[in-house]
C-alpha positions in Angstrom: 86.2 96.5 8.4 89.9 98.6 9.1 91.9 95.7 10.9 94.8 97.4 9.9 96.7 100.9 9.4 100.6 101.2 8.6 101.3 104.9 8.0 105.5 105.8 7.5 107.1 108.9 7.0 103.9 111.1 7.7 104.3 115.2 9.3 105.7 113.7 12.9 104.6 109.8 12.5 108.6 108.4 11.3 106.7 104.5 10.9 103.1 103.8 12.9 101.5 100.5 12.5 98.5 100.7 14.5 96.2 97.6 15.2 92.3 97.5 15.3 89.7 95.2 16.3 85.3 94.9 16.0 83.6 98.2 18.5 84.7 100.8 19.3 88.9 102.2 18.8 89.6 105.0 20.9 93.0 107.5 20.1 94.1 109.8 22.8 97.2 111.9 24.3 98.4 115.3 24.7 97.9 118.3 23.0 100.2 118.1 19.7 101.6 114.4 19.9 100.1 113.8 16.1 96.4 112.4 16.8 94.9 114.3 13.7 97.5 112.6 12.0 96.1 109.1 12.5 92.5 110.3 10.6 94.9 112.9 8.0 96.6 109.3 6.9 93.4 107.0 7.2 91.6 110.3 4.5 95.2 109.8 2.3 94.3 106.3 2.0 90.7 107.2 1.3 91.6 109.3 -1.7 91.8 112.7 0.2 93.9 115.3 -2.3 97.5 115.5 -1.2 99.8 118.5 -0.7 104.3 117.7 -0.8 104.2 119.3 2.1 102.5 116.7 4.6 106.2 114.5 3.6 108.3 114.1 6.3 111.7 116.4 6.3 114.1 113.7 5.6 112.3 111.1 3.5 111.3 110.9 -0.3 107.4 109.7 0.2 104.1 109.2 2.2 103.2 105.9 2.3 100.4 104.6 3.7 98.3 101.2 3.9 95.6 99.8 5.1 93.7 96.6 5.1 90.6 95.7 5.7 88.3 92.6 6.0 84.6 92.6 6.0 81.5 89.9 6.9 79.9 87.9 4.7 76.5 90.8 5.2 79.1 93.0 3.8 81.5 91.7 1.6 77.5 90.8 -0.6 76.6 94.9 -0.4 80.4 95.7 -1.4 80.5 93.2 -5.0 78.3 95.0 -7.5 79.9 98.2 -6.7 83.5 96.9 -6.1 83.1 95.2 -10.2 81.9 97.9 -11.3 84.9 100.0 -10.4 86.8 96.6 -11.4 88.2 95.5 -8.6 87.7 92.1 -6.5 87.9 91.0 -3.5 90.1 88.2 -2.0 88.1 86.3 0.0 86.4 88.9 1.5 90.4 91.2 2.5 90.6 94.3 0.8 94.4 96.1 1.0 94.9 100.0 -0.4 97.9 101.9 -0.2 98.6 105.3 -1.1 102.0 107.0 -1.7 103.2 111.4 -2.2 106.0 111.9 -3.5 108.1 114.8 -1.9 107.3 116.8 -5.1 103.4 116.5 -5.0 102.9 113.0 -6.9 100.3 110.6 -5.8 100.2 106.8 -6.9 97.9 104.6 -5.9 97.1 100.9 -5.2 93.8 98.5 -4.9 95.4 94.9 -4.4 98.5 95.2 -5.7 97.7 96.9 -8.8 97.3 100.6 -9.7 94.2 102.7 -10.0 93.8 106.5 -9.6 92.8 108.3 -7.1 89.5 109.4 -8.5 88.7 105.1 -8.2 90.3 105.3 -4.7 88.3 107.8 -3.7 84.8 106.1 -4.6 86.4 102.8 -3.0 87.0 105.2 0.4 82.9 106.8 -0.1 82.0 102.5 0.6 84.6 101.5 3.1 84.7 104.5 6.2 83.3 108.1 6.7 84.7 110.3 7.9 83.4 113.0 11.0 85.2 115.8 12.0 87.5 118.1 9.9 87.1 116.2 6.4 84.8 116.6 3.6 84.2 112.9 3.2 80.7 112.3 5.3 78.6 110.7 2.9 75.3 111.5 5.4 76.2 114.9 4.3 75.5 114.5 0.5 71.4 114.5 -0.8 71.5 111.0 -3.1 73.2 109.2 0.5 70.9 110.9 2.5 68.0 110.2 0.5 68.8 106.4 0.2 69.0 106.0 3.8 65.5 107.5 4.3 64.3 105.3 1.8 66.1 102.8 3.7 64.9 103.9 7.1 61.3 103.9 6.0 61.3 101.1 4.7 60.4 102.0 0.9 63.2 100.1 -1.4 59.6 98.7 -2.9 58.2 102.3 -3.9 61.7 103.3 -5.0 62.2 100.8 -7.3 58.6 101.0 -8.5 59.4 105.5 -9.3 62.7 103.9 -10.9 61.2 101.7 -13.1 57.9 104.1 -14.4 60.4 106.8 -14.3 62.1 104.8 -16.9 59.3 103.6 -19.3 58.2 107.4 -19.5 61.4 108.4 -20.3 61.5 105.8 -22.9 57.6 106.4 -24.3 59.3 110.2 -24.2 62.4 110.1 -26.1 60.4 107.2 -28.6 57.4 109.6 -29.5 59.9 112.8 -29.3 62.3 110.8 -32.3 59.1 109.7 -34.1 58.0 113.5 -34.0 61.5 115.0 -35.6 61.6 112.0 -38.5 57.9 112.9 -39.1 59.0 116.9 -39.3 62.3 116.1 -41.4 60.5 113.3 -43.9 57.7 116.7 -44.7 60.1 119.3 -45.6 62.0 116.8 -47.7 59.2 114.8 -48.9 59.5 116.6 -52.6 62.9 115.1 -52.9 61.9 111.8 -51.7 59.5 111.7 -53.9 61.4 112.3 -57.1 63.8 109.9 -56.2 61.2 107.4 -55.8 59.9 107.9 -58.8 63.9 108.7 -60.7 65.2 105.6 -59.9 61.8 103.3 -60.6 61.4 104.7 -63.6 65.4 103.7 -64.9 64.7 100.3 -63.1 68.5 99.7 -62.7 69.9 96.2 -62.1 72.9 94.9 -61.0 76.3 94.6 -62.8 73.9 96.8 -65.6 76.7 99.1 -65.9 79.5 96.4 -66.2 77.9 94.8 -69.2 76.9 98.0 -71.1 80.2 99.0 -71.0 81.4 95.7 -72.4 78.6 95.7 -75.2 79.6 99.3 -76.3 83.2 98.9 -77.0 82.1 96.2 -78.6 79.7 97.6 -81.3 81.6 100.7 -81.2 85.0 98.7 -82.7 82.7 95.4 -84.3 84.8 96.1 -87.5 87.9 95.6 -86.3 87.0 93.1 -83.9 85.1 90.5 -87.2 88.5 91.5 -89.3 90.4 90.2 -86.4 88.8 87.2 -85.7 89.0 86.1 -89.1 92.8 86.7 -89.0 92.8 84.7 -86.3 91.2 81.3 -87.8 93.3 81.4 -90.7 96.1 81.6 -89.1 95.5 78.9 -87.0 95.1 76.8 -89.6 98.4 77.9 -91.3 99.9 77.2 -88.0 102.0 74.4 -89.7 101.0 71.2 -87.2 101.0 68.6 -90.1 104.2 69.2 -90.4 104.9 68.7 -86.9 102.9 65.5 -87.9 105.0 64.0 -90.1 108.2 65.3 -87.8 107.4 62.9 -84.8 106.3 60.2 -86.9 109.6 60.3 -88.1 111.3 60.6 -84.1 108.5 57.3 -83.7 110.0 55.0 -85.8 113.0 55.4 -84.2 112.6 55.7 -81.3 108.7 54.3 -79.7 109.3 55.9 -76.2 108.2 58.9 -77.6 104.4 57.6 -78.3 103.3 60.3 -75.4 104.1 63.4 -77.5 102.1 62.2 -80.0 99.0 62.5 -77.3 99.9 65.9 -76.9 100.2 66.5 -81.0 96.7 64.8 -81.1 95.5 67.7 -78.3 97.1 71.0 -80.2 95.4 69.6 -83.3 91.8 69.6 -81.3 92.2 72.7 -79.6 93.3 74.5 -82.8 90.1 73.1 -84.5 88.4 74.6 -81.7 89.7 77.9 -81.8 88.8 78.7 -85.4 85.8 77.5 -85.0 84.5 80.3 -82.4 87.0 82.9 -84.1 84.8 81.9 -87.5 81.3 82.5 -85.3 83.2 85.4 -83.3 83.7 86.9 -86.9 80.3 85.9 -88.2 78.0 87.2 -85.2 79.8 90.9 -85.1 78.8 93.4 -86.9 78.2 97.2 -86.8 74.9 98.3 -85.9 75.0 102.3 -84.8 71.1 102.1 -83.5 71.9 99.7 -81.0 75.5 101.6 -80.1 73.3 104.7 -79.3 70.6 103.0 -77.1 73.7 101.9 -75.1 75.2 105.2 -74.8 72.0 106.7 -73.8 71.0 104.3 -71.0 74.5 104.5 -69.7 74.3 108.2 -69.9 71.0 108.0 -67.5 73.0 105.2 -65.4 76.4 107.5 -64.6 74.0 110.5 -63.9 71.9 108.2 -60.8 75.5 107.0 -59.8 76.6 110.4 -59.1 73.1 111.5 -57.2 73.5 108.1 -55.5 76.1 105.9 -56.6 78.8 105.3 -56.4 77.0 101.4 -57.5 73.9 100.5 -58.2 73.6 98.8 -55.0 73.9 101.9 -53.5 71.4 103.8 -56.2 69.0 100.8 -55.3 69.3 101.8 -51.5 68.5 105.2 -52.1 65.6 104.1 -53.2 64.2 101.8 -50.5 65.4 104.4 -48.6 63.4 107.2 -49.7 60.1 105.0 -50.2 61.0 104.1 -46.6 60.8 107.7 -45.3 57.8 107.9 -47.1 55.6 105.4 -45.9 56.9 107.4 -42.5 54.3 110.1 -43.5 51.7 107.5 -44.1 52.1 105.6 -40.9 53.6 108.5 -38.3 50.4 110.1 -37.2 49.0 106.9 -35.8 52.1 105.5 -34.1 52.2 108.8 -32.8 48.5 108.1 -31.7 49.4 105.0 -30.0 52.7 106.5 -28.3 51.1 109.4 -26.9 47.7 107.2 -25.5 51.0 105.0 -23.8 52.3 107.8 -22.6 49.9 109.1 -20.9 49.7 105.4 -18.9 53.2 105.4 -18.0 52.6 109.2 -16.4 49.7 108.0 -14.1 51.9 105.3 -13.0 55.0 107.2 -12.9 52.3 110.0 -10.8 51.1 106.8 -8.7 54.8 105.9 -7.9 55.9 108.8 -6.8 53.3 109.9 -4.4 53.1 106.8 -2.4 57.3 107.1 -2.4 56.4 110.8 -0.4 53.9 109.3 1.6 56.3 107.0 2.6 59.2 109.5 2.7 57.8 111.8 4.7 56.2 109.5 7.6 59.6 107.9 7.6 61.4 111.5 7.6 58.6 112.4 10.9 59.8 108.8 12.5 63.7 109.3 11.5 63.3 113.3 13.4 62.1 112.3 16.8 64.2 109.5 16.6 67.2 112.0 16.4 65.6 114.2 18.4 65.1 112.0 21.7 69.1 111.9 21.4 70.0 115.5 20.8 70.1 117.0 24.7 72.5 113.7 26.0 74.9 114.6 23.2 75.2 118.7 24.4 72.6 119.8 21.9 70.0 120.1 24.3 67.7 122.7 21.8 69.2 121.3 19.1 66.3 120.3 16.5 66.6 117.6 13.0 64.0 117.5 10.8 64.4 115.7 7.5 63.3 118.5 4.6 61.2 117.6 1.6 61.2 120.0 -1.3 58.9 119.3 -4.0 60.9 119.3 -7.3 59.8 121.1 -10.2 59.6 118.2 -12.7 60.0 114.1 -10.6 63.1 112.1 -11.7 64.0 108.5 -11.0 64.6 109.0 -7.3 61.1 111.1 -7.0 59.2 113.7 -6.8 60.5 115.7 -3.8 64.3 117.2 -3.0 65.5 115.1 0.1 67.2 116.7 3.1 68.9 116.7 6.5 68.6 119.6 8.9 69.0 120.7 11.8 68.3 124.3 13.9 71.4 124.3 17.2 69.5 127.2 18.9 66.6 128.6 18.8 65.6 131.1 16.6 68.5 130.4 14.4 66.6 128.6 12.0 67.0 125.1 9.8 70.5 125.0 7.8 71.5 121.8 6.0 73.8 119.7 7.7 76.4 120.6 5.9 76.4 124.6 6.6 76.5 123.5 10.4 80.0 125.8 11.4 81.0 123.4 14.3 83.0 120.5 13.8 81.9 118.8 17.5 78.4 119.6 16.2 78.2 118.2 13.0 80.5 115.3 14.5 77.6 114.5 17.2 74.6 115.1 14.6 76.4 112.3 12.7 76.5 109.8 15.8 73.3 110.6 16.8 72.3 110.1 12.8 74.1 106.6 12.8 73.1 105.1 16.0 69.2 105.9 14.9 70.2 104.7 11.3 72.8 101.6 12.5 70.7 99.1 11.1 70.9 100.3 7.8 74.2 101.6 7.2 76.2 100.0 5.5 79.2 102.0 5.3 81.0 98.8 8.1 84.0 101.7 9.8 83.1 105.8 11.1 86.0 108.3 12.0 85.2 110.5 14.9 87.9 113.2 15.2 85.8 116.3 16.8 83.2 114.5 18.6 83.8 115.7 22.2 84.4 119.5 21.3 82.6 121.8 23.1 81.3 119.3 25.5 82.3 116.9 28.8 81.0 116.0 31.9 77.3 113.7 31.7 77.3 114.5 28.1 80.7 113.2 27.0 79.6 109.9 29.2 75.9 109.9 26.9 78.8 110.8 23.6 80.6 107.4 24.6 77.3 105.2 25.4 75.9 106.5 21.5 79.3 105.6 20.1 79.2 102.3 21.6 75.9 101.8 20.5 77.4 102.4 16.9 79.8 100.0 16.5 77.8 97.2 18.0 77.0 93.7 15.9 80.3 93.5 13.6 80.6 97.3 12.9 83.7 99.8 14.0 83.4 103.2 15.1 87.3 104.6 15.9 87.1 107.8 17.8 89.9 110.5 18.5 89.0 112.3 22.3 90.3 114.4 25.0 87.8 113.2 27.6 88.3 110.0 29.3 84.6 109.9 29.7 84.3 108.6 26.1 88.1 107.2 26.3 86.3 104.7 29.1 83.6 102.8 26.7 86.3 102.2 24.0 87.3 98.0 23.0 91.0 99.1 22.1 92.6 102.0 23.7 95.4 103.4 21.5 97.4 106.3 22.8 99.3 108.7 20.8 103.5 110.2 22.2 105.4 112.4 20.8 108.8 112.5 21.4 112.1 112.8 19.5 114.3 110.2 17.0 117.3 111.8 15.6 116.6 115.8 16.6 113.5 115.3 15.3 109.6 115.1 16.4 108.1 111.7 16.5 104.7 110.4 17.6 104.4 106.9 18.2 101.5 104.7 19.1 100.7 102.5 21.0 98.1 99.9 22.6 97.3 100.7 26.0 95.7 98.2 29.2 95.3 97.2 32.0 97.4 99.8 34.4 98.5 101.4 31.4 95.3 101.9 30.4 93.8 103.3 33.9 97.2 105.5 33.8 96.2 107.1 31.2 92.8 107.9 32.0 94.2 109.5 34.8 96.3 111.3 32.5 93.7 112.5 30.9 91.2 114.0 34.4 94.6 116.4 35.5 97.9 113.9 36.5 98.6 110.6 35.8 100.3 109.4 38.6 98.0 111.8 41.7 96.0 109.0 43.6 92.4 110.6 43.4 92.8 110.6 39.3 93.7 107.3 39.2 91.0 106.4 41.8 87.9 108.4 40.0 89.9 106.6 36.1 89.0 103.3 37.8 85.6 104.0 38.6 85.2 105.7 35.5 86.5 102.0 33.8 84.0 100.0 36.3 81.2 101.8 35.4 81.6 102.3 31.5 81.8 98.5 31.7 78.9 97.6 34.0 76.5 100.0 31.6 78.9 98.5 27.7 77.9 94.8 29.9 74.2 95.5 29.8 73.9 97.1 26.4 72.2 94.2 23.9 75.0 92.2 21.5 77.6 93.7 24.6 77.8 91.3 26.9 80.9 89.9 25.4 82.5 92.8 25.2 82.8 94.5 28.5 82.5 91.3 31.2 82.0 92.3 34.6 83.9 89.5 36.4 81.2 87.0 38.5 82.7 87.8 42.0 86.9 89.6 43.1 87.4 92.3 41.3 84.9 94.5 39.3 87.3 95.9 37.5 88.1 93.8 35.2 88.8 95.5 31.9 90.4 94.9 28.0 93.3 93.2 27.5 94.7 92.6 24.7 96.2 89.3 23.5 99.9 88.5 22.3 101.1 89.8 19.6 98.8 93.0 19.0 100.1 94.2 16.0 98.7 91.1 13.7 95.5 92.4 12.1 92.4 91.5 13.5 93.2 89.8 16.7 90.7 89.0 19.3 91.8 90.1 22.8 90.9 88.7 26.1 88.2 90.4 27.6 88.6 89.5 31.3 92.0 90.4 32.4 91.5 92.7 35.4 92.9 96.0 36.1 96.0 94.9 38.3 95.2 94.0 42.4 97.3 98.2 43.2 94.5 99.8 41.4 91.6 97.8 42.4 93.3 98.3 46.4 93.7 102.7 45.3 90.0 102.3 44.2 88.9 100.4 47.3 90.6 103.6 49.6 88.9 105.6 47.6 85.7 104.6 48.5 86.4 104.8 52.1 87.6 107.8 52.0 85.1 110.9 52.4 84.4 112.1 49.2 
């Protein structure tokens, strides 16, 4: 979940650090104070397209940084998708950073390493759902809708079976298509392949044969000259003057016996000369002109040369061409049988795929009806008394790896206007409340840890606002987190953490600041939202709303520790932050009471006529 958001030089925001907590975080403030700028900053951090006009006047760039921490279950779920994106989670922590320069360029980092905006957007979709004026809601897209329905319908086994059966069927279809194509190609060139095979087999070339024939042809073509030169070499060796060298060395040895090693060298020279003379004599006697043999060699060389030109450049390539032609011709003999076997396997795989998709369709149909009933039960309380939600299942022309139907979440907000996909719901407020209803119902199956609602209170008030607040409490239970921007006190009173955005001036430039409010400050903000922060009636009403919200929250499963009502004394105990409110993930003291003067006001109000 998001633990801290720092925004610098974004429109009216100079430098603000917002601490967030698990549970329901509410942002309030005067109209135009810059509340939506916080959501804009978060959307930038999550990869939304940026323009240069968001940079605060006088600044060089806008900087948004966010720190996230994850519970163990969420951490395990995120490991695989983050690994695919090349992102490592540092002990369940993640820090995102985005800069937008005045000239319009944008840069992003994850845990200090630069990433593309595309990767940042993919990461953002795993971390936060934005509902309101932004297009990043995961439940507006067909794939997340289908996946959420499958999870709600407990169809994981059926979905995996469809995926595996589809993969098996597609593999067989691909093999069949490839073999059929190869068979057709071989048939087209069968005559040529037979000619290649017969031509090479008749020639029967051997590795290295061309080189040996080259040497033999040269010897036969120059036989007379080679014989003459060999005989001259033999005579030259005998007349090499080694005998004279022996006499001279004998004279040297008589004077200097230490030159005895030279005798060994001379003896070796005598032996080498004799061996060379014998080899030259043998060569001269063996070589002779043979015109018939020369003609045979040249014909063989011509044959090999033609083969090398067609299939070369080496004998090894020629032999490879022979083997390839043989294999392709063999395919003509075996392809029909192989195709029949593959067709039989494909038929069985298709039947299995059909059974798997049918089972998944049944699960989806039942889950869709159950989901629709659960959502429709919530819509009246959320200000849509005539709203009707349905899960549409449209059969596909061809079943896919994700099933035989397209899944779409559709809604009819007014009778007679017909159902429309969620993405085409015009009102941002209605869409936000629809998403809230879905999130309440699907909470156990939703793995996105942080939800942001920007327009959830649009067009509602009074009791409906309170019901929306209760629903927001529901979706922010058990380690999840919701961030809500609201104008309604009926929603704000349910906050686990209440932040107020206020606009002022610094250096002649409009500036928005954010403050965490508690106790008396929170009562004053709720009173302002009711009409007048300084009016006693509004303050008494604010205390009453806070007390009622605290009691309702405490009665909900899993939330008694977040909105405790103290036993005895003042019943208006409300959340107050612990020291160092800016520290990410700081816990809060949930038993700090509303100041006594406020309680006295409430007590007086209870005794006065209404």
